[in-house]
N, C-alpha and C positions, 0 to 999 in steps of 0.2 A: 347162400352165397352172399358175402358182404360186398355190395356194389359201391363203386366210387361215386361220389356226388361232387359236381363242380358247381360252386356257388360264385356267381358274379355279384358282389356286393358293391353297389355304386361305382362299377367300373374296375374293381380290383377282384382278381380271381383267387378263390380259396378252394382247395381240394381236400375232402375228408371222406370218411366212410359213412355209410348209412347208419351203422350201429352207434357211431358217435352222435349223430343228429337225433337219434331216438333214445339216447341214454337218460334223458330227463323226460319222464312222462308228462303229457299235456302241454308241453312247450310248443312254441311256434314251429319248430323244426320237426318234431315228432309228428305233428299233424300234417305238415307239408309233405313228408315222405312216407306217411303211413300207407298210402295206397301202393299196390304192387306195380312195379315198372318192369316191362319185358326187356328193356335194353340194359346193357351192362353199365354204361355210364349215364348218369343223370345230370342234366344242365339246368340250373335254376338261376333266374335273375331276381335279386332282392334290392329294391330301391331304397337303400339306406346309406348313410355315411360310413365308409369302411374303416375310419380312423381307429375305432375301438373293437372292431369285429374280431381281431386276433385274440383279444382277451375273452370275448364271448365264446369263441371256438375252443380256446384252451380250457375254459370253465367246463364246457360240455365233455371234454376229454378227461378232466380231473376233478369233477365236482364232488367226488366222494372224499377228497383230501380234507383233512380237518383244517389245515392252514393253507388255504388257497391264496397265492400271492396277488395282491392288488396294488395299483399305483398309490403313491403317497401325496398326490396333488389333489386338493379338494375340487377344483374345477373339472379335472379329468374324471374324478369319482362321480360328480354330478352328471356329466355327459354319459358316463358308462351306466349309471343308474337308469337314465332315460332309455338307453338301448336294452337293458335287462328287462325293463317294464314292457317295452315293445315286443320283445321276444318271449314274454311270459315265463321269466325265470325268477320266481319269487325268492328262492333261497339265495340267489346271487344278489338280489336287491337287498335282502337282509344283511348279507356279508358286507355289502358296500356301505349300508347305513352304520353298521358297527364300526367299520374302518373310519368313517367320517367322525364318529363320536370319539374314537380313540385318538385321531389326529387333533381334534379340538381340545381334548384333555391334555395332550402332549404340548400343544401350543400354549395353553394356560399355565402349565407347569414351567415351561420355558420362560414365559413372561415373568412369572413369580421369581424364578431363579435369577433372571437378568436384573429385575428390580432390586433384589437383595444384593447382588454383586455391585450394582450401581451405587447403592447406599454405602456399602463397604468402601468402595473407591472414593466416594465423597468424604467419608470419615477420615480416610488415610490422607487425602489431599488437605483436609482441614488441619490434621495433626502436623503435616509437613509445613503448612503455612504458619502455624503457631510456632513451631520450632524455628523456622527461618526468621520470623519476626523477633522472637526472643533472642536469637543469636545476634541479629543486627543491633539489638539494644544492649547487648553485653550481658544478658541474663539467661543465657542458654542453660537449661537443666534438663536432664534426662529423667523422665518419670516412667517407672515400670507399672503397667496396669494389670 
C-alpha cells in the first residue's frame, strides 16, 4: 500500500506518497522512509527552508524526464543546488550545474550581440552626424556603401 507522507518543511506542509520519496535510491528521503511504518499517514518535520522544496519534490516525481524544468535565475539555482546537496540528489545537482553553465553561455552571447548592436548604432549615428554636418555646409551627398 502506498502510504501518504506529510512533510513539514520549515513550517510549510507538503503531502506526497512514499513511492515518490523512495524514487531516487540512496537519497535523504528514501533513507528517511525506508523503515516500515504501521500507520497509514506518516508525519515528518524537516528543518529546512521551504522556498525551493516544491522543485525538489517535483524532481522526485519526474526525475526520469530528460528535460526537467529548472529556474532561470542564477541565485535561485545556487540555493536549489545547496538543497539538492543536502537531500543527496547528485543527478539534480548535475542538472543544476549544467543549467548554470547554459545560462552563463547565454548571457555571454547576449553581451556579444548587444556589443555588436551598440557598435552598429554608433556607426549609424556617426553617418547621420556626418550627413547632417555636410547638409549644413551645403555639401550634402549620398554615398551608397
